[in-house]
C-alpha positions, 0 to 999 in steps of 0.5 A: 501077708502079715509081714507087711504090718509087722516087718517080718515073715508071719509064721502062720503063712511061712510054717515049718516045712518038710520037703516032698516029691513030685517031679522032684518038687520039694518043700511042704508048706504050712496051711495059714488061715487066711484073713480076708476073702481068697481068690482063685485063679485057675487051680490056685486059690489063695488070699490076700496075704499072699499077695502082700508078700510080693509087695513086701518083697518088691519094697525090700529089693528095692532098698539097700541089700544085706549083700556079701554078708549074707551070701557068705553064711552058706559060703564053702570053708576058704572061700575068697571074698568077691574083691579078692576072688576078682581080683585073682580071676584072669578073666571075668564073664558076666551072666544072670540067673532068675528066681521064680516064685509061684504060689502053691498051696499056702505059700510061694515056691522057688523053681530050681533045677538039677544039672545033668552030669557033664564034663564041666564046674557044675555037674550034677549040682541043683542051681537056679535057672540061668546063664551067660550073657549073648552079645547084645544082651543085657543081664535081664534079657539073659536071665529071662531068656535062659530061664525060658530055655531051660525050663519051657517057662516064658518070663517078661518084664511085668513079673520082676520084682527086683534083684539080689547083690552080685556074686562072683563064681571063681572055678567058673569065672563068672559074675553072676547077677540074680533076678527075682520074679514071679507069677500068680500061676503054676509054671508048666514046664517043658524043661530041655533035657540036655540042661536040666535032669530035674526041676525043684521047688523049693518052698519059702516055708522050708528055706526060712526053716532053720532045719532045712540047713546043714553042714557037711561034705559036698563033692566037686566036680573034680571029685574032690570033697569039701566042707560046706554048709548047704540047704537039704532039698528033697534030699539033694545038697544045694550048696555053692553059689546056689546057696549062697544067693539064697541065703541072701534072699532069706536074710531080705525076708527075715529083715524087719524094717 
């Protein structure tokens, strides 16, 4: 992809998009003109610029990350900084999530999910597949396991691209470690209905489109509404920790060398 040469995201590939639904899968992507022979893998067709994107992202994730400043671009009002929140937390529980990318048309998509309504902190919210560590697990093992349990899609270490900055979630006292992985194939979902109400695919093109960023009222599980920035994705307001993690990924993709 052109970003390997210019150090920035190539507008032709990540064109402005609008969400669409297919199984609540969101994010129409732009049509890019490939600069070399196109490759086919199953039903996927993509040019060499698609793999350039993956290698560029792998490289950027290995460098110094933008961290909390990038996360807080999408933080709810009055959210404390992580050092302050950790100092006030009665306990800190470990968890991990996985941002899973795969190609669709001339773009890459990220797998998100909407949780069903339940008596809990994140009831009905759109999130990134993941969860708490089980005894004996490390963070990466937990991210892969939880992703497979929730979506039905298995992931292995060869697909790992890197990780983003940790994020503490005060309402649940979870310290989240986000990982990034990819596949060249479209996922064959078999979501757990107890964990997942909808699977949502967010295109990188839509993530990078400033039209996706909104500000307004969001409702907590307690019923209280607060003011927060959010990403508008397929009719959903993606906010809170999920939006903050996506915000850092967005800045990593937009960064220049």
